[in-house]
TIMI-2910 file (N, C-alpha, C, CB; in pm, 1 decimal, decimal comma, always signed):
<rs>
+----------+----------+----------+----------+----------+----------+----------+----------+----------+----------+----------+----------+------+
!      n_x !      n_y !      n_z !     ca_x !     ca_y !     ca_z !      c_x !      c_y !      c_z !     cb_x !     cb_y !     cb_z ! resn !
+----------+----------+----------+----------+----------+----------+----------+----------+----------+----------+----------+----------+------+
!    +45,0 !    -54,9 !  +1100,3 !    +37,7 !     -7,6 !   +964,5 !   +174,2 !    +42,1 !   +919,7 !    -67,2 !   +102,4 !   +951,3 !  Unk !
!   +194,1 !    +33,2 !   +791,1 !   +321,3 !    +68,8 !   +730,5 !   +302,4 !   +192,0 !   +643,2 !   +378,4 !    -48,9 !   +648,1 !  Unk !
!   +408,3 !   +267,4 !   +626,8 !   +403,5 !   +389,3 !   +547,8 !   +476,8 !   +366,0 !   +416,2 !   +465,3 !   +508,7 !   +625,4 !  Unk !
!   +420,8 !   +416,3 !   +304,6 !   +484,7 !   +397,9 !   +174,9 !   +445,8 !   +505,7 !    +76,2 !   +450,0 !   +263,0 !   +118,7 !  Unk !
!   +513,4 !   +503,2 !    -38,0 !   +481,9 !   +597,7 !   -144,7 !   +460,2 !   +519,2 !   -274,7 !   +596,1 !   +704,0 !   -161,3 !  Unk !
!   +353,7 !   +552,3 !   -347,8 !   +322,7 !   +484,9 !   -473,7 !   +423,1 !   +530,5 !   -578,7 !   +176,1 !   +514,5 !   -519,7 !  Unk !
!   +494,0 !   +433,7 !   -637,7 !   +595,0 !   +467,1 !   -737,6 !   +564,2 !   +405,2 !   -873,2 !   +731,4 !   +422,0 !   -690,7 !  Unk !
!   +453,9 !   +330,3 !   -883,9 !   +421,8 !   +269,7 !  -1011,9 !   +293,6 !   +189,7 !  -1006,7 !   +534,4 !   +181,8 !  -1057,0 !  Unk !
!   +255,9 !   +139,6 !  -1120,9 !   +135,7 !    +57,9 !  -1131,8 !   +171,0 !    -77,0 !  -1193,9 !    +27,3 !   +130,1 !  -1215,7 !  Unk !
!    +82,7 !   -173,4 !  -1172,5 !    +98,4 !   -306,2 !  -1230,3 !    -23,1 !   -332,8 !  -1318,2 !   +113,9 !   -416,1 !  -1119,1 !  Unk !
!     +1,2 !   -378,7 !  -1439,0 !   -107,5 !   -417,1 !  -1528,9 !   -101,3 !   -568,3 !  -1544,4 !    -96,8 !   -344,1 !  -1668,7 !  Unk !
!   -210,5 !   -634,6 !  -1508,2 !   -211,3 !   -781,0 !  -1515,2 !   -295,4 !   -827,9 !  -1633,1 !   -265,0 !   -841,8 !  -1383,8 !  Unk !
!   -258,9 !   -944,1 !  -1685,9 !   -336,2 !  -1001,2 !  -1795,6 !   -433,6 !  -1107,0 !  -1744,5 !   -242,8 !  -1061,6 !  -1900,9 !  Unk !
!   -407,0 !  -1160,6 !  -1627,0 !   -495,0 !  -1258,5 !  -1563,8 !   -517,3 !  -1212,5 !  -1419,6 !   -433,6 !  -1404,7 !  -1569,6 !  Unk !
!   -642,7 !  -1213,7 !  -1374,5 !   -674,6 !  -1165,2 !  -1240,5 !   -754,3 !  -1270,0 !  -1164,0 !   -753,1 !  -1033,0 !  -1247,8 !  Unk !
!   -717,7 !  -1291,2 !  -1037,7 !   -792,1 !  -1380,4 !   -948,6 !   -934,1 !  -1326,5 !   -934,9 !   -722,5 !  -1392,5 !   -808,3 !  Unk !
!  -1033,5 !  -1413,5 !   -919,0 !  -1174,2 !  -1372,4 !   -915,4 !  -1202,7 !  -1259,4 !   -816,7 !  -1259,9 !  -1490,3 !   -881,0 !  Unk !
!  -1152,4 !  -1264,2 !   -698,7 !  -1180,8 !  -1162,3 !   -598,7 !  -1105,8 !  -1031,9 !   -617,9 !  -1150,3 !  -1215,6 !   -465,5 !  Unk !
!  -1015,2 !  -1027,9 !   -713,5 !   -933,3 !   -908,4 !   -733,6 !   -969,6 !   -830,2 !   -859,1 !   -789,0 !   -947,0 !   -739,7 !  Unk !
!  -1077,1 !   -867,7 !   -925,4 !  -1118,3 !   -794,4 !  -1046,4 !  -1151,1 !   -649,5 !  -1009,2 !  -1241,9 !   -863,1 !  -1114,5 !  Unk !
!  -1093,1 !   -555,9 !  -1078,8 !  -1119,0 !   -414,2 !  -1055,5 !  -1038,7 !   -350,9 !   -943,8 !  -1260,7 !   -395,7 !  -1026,7 !  Unk !
!   -953,5 !   -428,3 !   -878,1 !   -870,3 !   -374,5 !   -769,8 !   -735,5 !   -332,7 !   -829,3 !   -851,0 !   -480,5 !   -654,1 !  Unk !
!   -701,6 !   -203,7 !   -822,4 !   -572,3 !   -160,2 !   -876,5 !   -456,2 !   -221,2 !   -798,7 !   -562,0 !     -7,3 !   -873,9 !  Unk !
!   -353,4 !   -259,5 !   -870,4 !   -229,3 !   -308,4 !   -809,3 !   -123,9 !   -199,7 !   -830,2 !   -183,1 !   -447,5 !   -872,0 !  Unk !
!    -64,3 !   -155,5 !   -719,9 !    +31,7 !    -46,3 !   -725,5 !   +165,1 !    -89,7 !   -668,4 !    -20,9 !    +75,5 !   -650,3 !  Unk !
!   +271,0 !    -30,7 !   -718,9 !   +404,9 !    -55,7 !   -664,4 !   +429,7 !    +49,5 !   -558,0 !   +516,4 !    -51,7 !   -776,5 !  Unk !
!   +461,1 !     +4,1 !   -437,1 !   +477,0 !    +94,2 !   -322,9 !   +619,9 !    +83,7 !   -268,4 !   +373,1 !    +60,9 !   -211,5 !  Unk !
!   +682,8 !   +198,5 !   -253,2 !   +814,9 !   +204,7 !   -189,4 !   +793,7 !   +223,2 !    -39,4 !   +902,9 !   +321,6 !   -249,2 !  Unk !
!   +833,3 !   +127,1 !    +43,3 !   +821,0 !   +145,2 !   +189,3 !   +902,7 !   +265,5 !   +236,6 !   +867,2 !    +17,6 !   +263,8 !  Unk !
!   +850,3 !   +336,0 !   +336,9 !   +917,2 !   +453,3 !   +393,2 !   +942,2 !   +432,7 !   +541,8 !   +833,4 !   +580,8 !   +369,8 !  Unk !
!  +1044,9 !   +500,3 !   +593,4 !  +1067,4 !   +496,7 !   +737,7 !   +983,6 !   +606,1 !   +804,7 !  +1218,9 !   +514,9 !   +770,8 !  Unk !
!  +1002,0 !   +625,0 !   +936,2 !   +920,8 !   +721,5 !  +1010,2 !   +938,5 !   +864,1 !   +962,4 !   +953,4 !   +714,1 !  +1155,6 !  Unk !
!  +1052,1 !   +893,2 !   +900,7 !  +1077,9 !  +1028,3 !   +851,1 !  +1033,7 !  +1046,4 !   +706,2 !  +1225,4 !  +1060,8 !   +863,8 !  Unk !
!   +985,7 !   +940,8 !   +643,8 !   +941,4 !   +948,8 !   +505,3 !  +1050,3 !   +917,3 !   +405,3 !   +887,5 !  +1084,1 !   +477,5 !  Unk !
!  +1163,3 !   +866,0 !   +450,0 !  +1272,7 !   +827,8 !   +360,3 !  +1252,1 !   +683,3 !   +313,0 !  +1411,0 !   +843,3 !   +431,7 !  Unk !
!  +1291,8 !   +651,9 !   +188,3 !  +1278,1 !   +515,3 !   +137,3 !  +1348,8 !   +413,7 !   +226,2 !  +1333,0 !   +506,6 !     -4,1 !  Unk !
!  +1283,6 !   +296,5 !   +240,8 !  +1337,0 !   +190,4 !   +326,7 !  +1306,4 !    +56,3 !   +262,9 !  +1277,2 !   +198,0 !   +470,7 !  Unk !
!  +1406,4 !    -19,6 !   +225,0 !  +1385,7 !   -152,8 !   +170,2 !  +1342,3 !   -153,0 !    +25,6 !  +1285,2 !   -224,8 !   +250,9 !  Unk !
!  +1304,1 !   -270,3 !    -21,1 !  +1266,1 !   -290,8 !   -160,8 !  +1117,2 !   -260,8 !   -181,9 !  +1298,1 !   -435,3 !   -204,3 !  Unk !
!  +1081,3 !   -210,5 !   -300,0 !   +939,7 !   -186,3 !   -330,3 !   +857,5 !   -315,5 !   -325,0 !   +925,9 !   -121,5 !   -468,5 !  Unk !
!   +727,7 !   -299,6 !   -297,7 !   +635,3 !   -412,3 !   -291,3 !   +514,2 !   -382,0 !   -380,4 !   +590,8 !   -440,3 !   -143,7 !  Unk !
!   +443,5 !   -486,4 !   -420,5 !   +317,5 !   -469,5 !   -493,0 !   +204,3 !   -476,6 !   -391,1 !   +300,0 !   -578,7 !   -605,7 !  Unk !
!   +114,5 !   -377,6 !   -395,9 !     +3,6 !   -372,7 !   -301,0 !   -128,6 !   -356,4 !   -375,6 !    +23,2 !   -257,5 !   -200,0 !  Unk !
!   -230,1 !   -427,6 !   -330,2 !   -366,2 !   -409,1 !   -381,3 !   -421,7 !   -281,8 !   -318,7 !   -458,1 !   -533,6 !   -349,3 !  Unk !
!   -480,8 !   -196,3 !   -398,3 !   -532,1 !    -68,8 !   -347,5 !   -677,0 !    -85,0 !   -302,7 !   -520,9 !    +41,9 !   -455,4 !  Unk !
!   -696,2 !   -110,8 !   -173,1 !   -831,7 !   -129,0 !   -119,4 !   -911,4 !     +0,9 !   -123,9 !   -825,3 !   -180,9 !    +24,5 !  Unk !
!   -843,5 !   +115,3 !   -127,6 !   -914,2 !   +243,7 !   -134,9 !   -962,1 !   +272,3 !   -276,9 !   -823,4 !   +357,8 !    -86,2 !  Unk !
!   -894,5 !   +211,9 !   -374,5 !   -919,5 !   +235,5 !   -517,5 !   -906,7 !   +384,5 !   -552,6 !  -1059,9 !   +184,2 !   -556,3 !  Unk !
!   -827,5 !   +457,5 !   -473,8 !   -812,6 !   +601,1 !   -495,7 !   -667,5 !   +647,2 !   -497,6 !   -887,0 !   +676,1 !   -389,5 !  Unk !
!   -572,6 !   +562,4 !   -461,2 !   -433,0 !   +604,5 !   -455,5 !   -377,6 !   +616,6 !   -596,9 !   -348,5 !   +505,0 !   -372,1 !  Unk !
!   -282,8 !   +707,9 !   -611,5 !   -222,3 !   +728,3 !   -742,6 !    -73,4 !   +750,9 !   -731,9 !   -287,0 !   +845,2 !   -813,1 !  Unk !
!    -10,2 !   +773,6 !   -846,3 !   +134,6 !   +791,9 !   -848,6 !   +181,0 !   +904,5 !   -756,3 !   +180,5 !   +820,0 !   -990,0 !  Unk !
!   +287,8 !   +879,4 !   -684,0 !   +356,3 !   +972,3 !   -593,8 !   +277,9 !  +1004,5 !   -466,8 !   +385,8 !  +1099,5 !   -666,4 !  Unk !
!   +167,8 !   +936,4 !   -440,2 !    +94,0 !   +961,7 !   -315,8 !   +154,5 !   +880,3 !   -201,5 !    -56,5 !   +926,9 !   -333,2 !  Unk !
!   +154,9 !   +942,2 !    -82,4 !   +196,7 !   +871,4 !    +37,4 !    +75,5 !   +794,7 !    +89,7 !   +254,0 !   +970,0 !   +146,0 !  Unk !
!    +95,6 !   +668,4 !   +123,3 !    -14,4 !   +582,4 !   +166,6 !    +26,7 !   +506,1 !   +291,5 !    -55,9 !   +484,5 !    +54,2 !  Unk !
!    -71,0 !   +450,1 !   +361,4 !    -39,6 !   +352,1 !   +463,6 !   -103,3 !   +221,0 !   +421,7 !    -89,3 !   +397,5 !   +604,7 !  Unk !
!    -33,7 !   +113,7 !   +453,7 !    -75,0 !    -16,4 !   +405,1 !    -47,6 !   -122,9 !   +510,0 !     -3,7 !    -50,1 !   +274,4 !  Unk !
!   -108,2 !   -237,6 !   +488,8 !    -89,5 !   -352,7 !   +575,9 !    -20,1 !   -463,2 !   +498,6 !   -224,2 !   -402,0 !   +632,7 !  Unk !
!    +49,2 !   -548,2 !   +570,5 !   +113,5 !   -662,9 !   +509,3 !    +66,4 !   -791,2 !   +575,1 !   +265,2 !   -650,8 !   +518,6 !  Unk !
!    +84,1 !   -901,7 !   +506,3 !    +49,7 !  -1032,0 !   +561,3 !   -100,1 !  -1058,3 !   +562,9 !   +104,0 !  -1044,1 !   +700,2 !  Unk !
!   -143,3 !  -1134,8 !   +661,5 !   -283,0 !  -1177,4 !   +671,1 !   -379,5 !  -1058,9 !   +680,9 !   -301,1 !  -1268,3 !   +791,8 !  Unk !
!   -338,9 !   -952,2 !   +749,4 !   -424,8 !   -834,9 !   +763,4 !   -453,1 !   -770,4 !   +628,2 !   -360,6 !   -733,2 !   +857,4 !  Unk !
!   -361,1 !   -781,6 !   +533,7 !   -381,9 !   -723,5 !   +401,1 !   -502,1 !   -788,3 !   +332,2 !   -255,5 !   -740,0 !   +314,5 !  Unk !
!   -518,8 !   -917,8 !   +349,8 !   -630,5 !   -988,9 !   +286,6 !   -764,6 !   -949,1 !   +345,8 !   -611,6 !  -1138,7 !   +300,2 !  Unk !
!   -763,3 !   -894,9 !   +467,6 !   -888,6 !   -853,6 !   +532,5 !   -937,0 !   -717,0 !   +484,0 !   -870,2 !   -850,1 !   +683,6 !  Unk !
!   -850,6 !   -641,1 !   +418,7 !   -886,9 !   -505,8 !   +375,9 !   -973,1 !   -504,0 !   +251,2 !   -763,0 !   -425,0 !   +351,5 !  Unk !
!   -978,7 !   -614,4 !   +181,2 !  -1049,8 !   -618,4 !    +53,4 !  -1183,0 !   -691,0 !    +67,1 !   -963,9 !   -686,3 !    -53,5 !  Unk !
!  -1270,7 !   -665,4 !    -27,0 !  -1400,5 !   -731,6 !    -32,1 !  -1411,1 !   -806,5 !   -164,1 !  -1517,1 !   -629,3 !    -16,3 !  Unk !
!  -1416,1 !   -937,2 !   -167,7 !  -1428,9 !  -1030,3 !    -55,2 !  -1297,0 !  -1045,3 !    +21,1 !  -1475,9 !  -1167,3 !   -105,2 !  Unk !
!  -1310,1 !  -1095,5 !   +145,5 !  -1193,3 !  -1116,0 !   +230,9 !  -1111,1 !  -1234,3 !   +182,4 !  -1236,1 !  -1137,5 !   +376,3 !  Unk !
!   -989,6 !  -1238,9 !   +231,6 !   -896,3 !  -1349,7 !   +211,2 !   -866,3 !  -1378,2 !    +64,9 !   -950,6 !  -1473,2 !   +274,9 !  Unk !
!   -854,2 !  -1271,9 !    -12,1 !   -802,8 !  -1289,1 !   -147,9 !   -650,0 !  -1298,3 !   -137,3 !   -847,9 !  -1169,9 !   -243,5 !  Unk !
!   -583,6 !  -1355,6 !   -235,9 !   -439,5 !  -1379,9 !   -223,9 !   -354,4 !  -1254,9 !   -248,8 !   -398,5 !  -1488,3 !   -320,6 !  Unk !
!   -338,7 !  -1171,8 !   -146,6 !   -250,4 !  -1054,8 !   -155,4 !   -155,9 !  -1054,0 !    -35,2 !   -333,4 !   -922,1 !   -161,3 !  Unk !
!    -37,1 !   -999,4 !    -55,1 !    +59,3 !   -986,6 !    +54,4 !    +55,4 !   -847,7 !   +117,3 !   +200,1 !  -1016,7 !     +4,2 !  Unk !
!    +14,5 !   -746,9 !    +40,3 !     +7,9 !   -609,7 !    +89,8 !   -118,6 !   -543,6 !    +36,2 !   +134,6 !   -528,9 !    +48,4 !  Unk !
!   -179,8 !   -458,2 !   +116,7 !   -298,9 !   -384,5 !    +73,0 !   -293,0 !   -241,6 !   +126,0 !   -428,9 !   -455,1 !   +121,4 !  Unk !
!   -317,7 !   -145,9 !    +37,7 !   -324,6 !     -5,3 !    +77,2 !   -459,3 !    +16,0 !   +144,3 !   -305,8 !    +91,4 !    -46,1 !  Unk !
!   -456,0 !    +75,4 !   +264,5 !   -580,6 !    +96,8 !   +339,7 !   -610,4 !   +244,6 !   +360,4 !   -573,1 !    +27,2 !   +474,7 !  Unk !
!   -517,5 !   +334,5 !   +323,5 !   -544,0 !   +476,6 !   +339,4 !   -442,9 !   +562,5 !   +267,2 !   -545,9 !   +512,7 !   +484,5 !  Unk !
!   -481,9 !   +687,4 !   +242,9 !   -395,0 !   +785,4 !   +178,6 !   -357,5 !   +889,8 !   +283,1 !   -464,6 !   +851,6 !    +54,1 !  Unk !
!   -229,1 !   +922,1 !   +290,5 !   -178,4 !  +1017,0 !   +390,4 !   -188,6 !  +1158,8 !   +333,9 !    -30,1 !   +983,4 !   +430,1 !  Unk !
!   -257,6 !  +1246,3 !   +407,3 !   -266,4 !  +1386,5 !   +366,1 !   -141,3 !  +1463,1 !   +404,9 !   -389,2 !  +1452,7 !   +427,7 !  Unk !
!    -90,2 !  +1437,4 !   +525,1 !    +32,3 !  +1503,4 !   +567,8 !   +101,9 !  +1415,4 !   +670,5 !     +3,0 !  +1644,5 !   +626,1 !  Unk !
!   +230,7 !  +1438,6 !   +687,4 !   +311,5 !  +1361,9 !   +781,9 !   +387,2 !  +1461,1 !   +869,2 !   +410,1 !  +1264,2 !   +708,0 !  Unk !
!   +365,6 !  +1452,1 !   +999,4 !   +436,9 !  +1538,3 !  +1093,7 !   +501,2 !  +1449,8 !  +1198,2 !   +341,5 !  +1643,2 !  +1159,7 !  Unk !
!   +631,1 !  +1458,4 !  +1210,8 !   +705,2 !  +1379,8 !  +1307,9 !   +749,3 !  +1472,7 !  +1419,4 !   +827,0 !  +1308,2 !  +1242,5 !  Unk !
!   +714,2 !  +1438,7 !  +1541,9 !   +752,8 !  +1519,3 !  +1658,3 !   +904,3 !  +1515,1 !  +1673,7 !   +682,8 !  +1468,0 !  +1788,1 !  Unk !
!   +966,8 !  +1627,7 !  +1701,0 !  +1112,7 !  +1629,5 !  +1719,4 !  +1156,0 !  +1529,2 !  +1826,4 !  +1160,3 !  +1771,0 !  +1757,8 !  Unk !
!  +1255,5 !  +1449,4 !  +1791,2 !  +1309,7 !  +1352,2 !  +1884,9 !  +1232,9 !  +1221,9 !  +1893,2 !  +1315,5 !  +1412,0 !  +2018,2 !  Unk !
!  +1119,8 !  +1207,9 !  +1821,5 !  +1041,1 !  +1084,6 !  +1830,6 !  +1077,0 !   +983,3 !  +1723,9 !   +895,1 !  +1116,3 !  +1821,2 !  Unk !
!  +1141,3 !  +1023,5 !  +1615,1 !  +1179,1 !   +929,6 !  +1508,9 !  +1327,7 !   +901,9 !  +1519,2 !  +1143,0 !   +985,5 !  +1367,9 !  Unk !
!  +1361,4 !   +780,2 !  +1556,8 !  +1503,3 !   +744,3 !  +1567,0 !  +1538,0 !   +639,6 !  +1468,7 !  +1538,4 !   +697,1 !  +1705,3 !  Unk !
+----------+----------+----------+----------+----------+----------+----------+----------+----------+----------+----------+----------+------+
</rs>
């Protein structure tokens, strides 16, 4: 699983059949310490509960399509959980 922060939303005018009602959010990937890492990605919110500035964990690739109902909808990333807190053990994040 990957760690990220919601930095925006996507509003679509056309939606694939299996994605109706699934929020699309812009997620900034984070490293182990919670610092931004790489370019933002668009993720389908399988929890339907994530919002702006929330820390989330998400999946990419084929596993992302398994997080939604129905399965195998065309997504590259899917949010699967919301992070309540992040604690990194000293010396474990390099």
